[in-house]
C-alpha positions in Angstrom: 141.8 -16.8 29.9 140.8 -17.6 33.5 144.4 -16.7 34.7 144.3 -13.4 32.9 141.0 -12.5 34.5 142.3 -13.5 37.9 145.4 -11.3 37.5 143.3 -8.3 36.5 141.2 -8.8 39.7 144.3 -9.0 41.9 145.7 -5.9 40.3 142.4 -4.0 40.9 142.3 -5.2 44.5 145.8 -4.0 45.1 145.0 -0.6 43.5 141.9 -0.2 45.7 143.9 -1.0 48.8 146.1 2.1 48.2 143.1 4.3 47.8 141.3 6.0 50.7 137.5 6.1 50.5 136.3 9.4 51.8 132.8 10.5 52.9 131.1 12.6 55.6 131.2 9.6 58.0 135.0 9.2 58.0 136.6 10.4 61.2 138.0 13.9 61.1 141.4 12.6 62.3 141.6 10.4 59.1 140.7 13.3 56.9 143.4 15.5 58.6 146.0 12.8 57.9 145.4 12.9 54.1 148.2 14.6 52.1 148.9 15.9 48.6 149.8 12.9 46.5 147.4 10.4 48.3 144.8 8.7 46.2 141.2 9.1 47.3 137.7 8.3 46.0 134.1 9.1 47.1 132.6 6.4 44.9 131.9 8.9 42.1 135.2 10.7 41.7 138.7 9.5 42.3 142.2 10.6 41.8 145.4 11.9 43.3 145.1 14.9 45.7 146.7 18.0 44.2 145.6 20.5 46.9 143.6 20.5 50.1 141.5 23.4 51.5 139.9 23.2 54.9 137.4 25.8 56.0 135.4 26.1 59.2 132.0 27.5 60.0 130.0 27.4 63.3 128.3 24.2 62.0 130.9 22.1 60.3 134.4 21.7 58.9 134.6 21.5 55.1 137.4 19.6 53.4 137.8 20.4 49.7 140.2 17.9 48.0 141.3 19.1 44.5 142.1 16.2 42.3 143.6 16.1 38.8 140.3 16.6 36.9 137.7 17.0 39.6 137.2 17.7 43.3 135.7 16.0 46.4 133.9 17.9 49.2 133.5 16.3 52.6 131.6 18.2 55.4 132.0 17.1 59.0 129.4 18.4 61.4 130.9 19.8 64.6 130.1 17.8 67.8 128.0 19.8 70.3 128.6 18.8 73.8 
């Protein structure tokens, strides 16, 4: 029983290593490297990216990641120098 539990934990760990955690604090360069087919999560929603939309305003860049059954929105404030 202990060995089965250990195997499940190892498989979960390997699965999470493949997944990218996204949020507003993630560097823009990392967000721009994400591609259709990558696995992402924001802690609430997770899945494989089916489509990516990037829009820009004066204040921020918005990344909209369409997943299989939901979507994740990440807003990056523009740096003002």
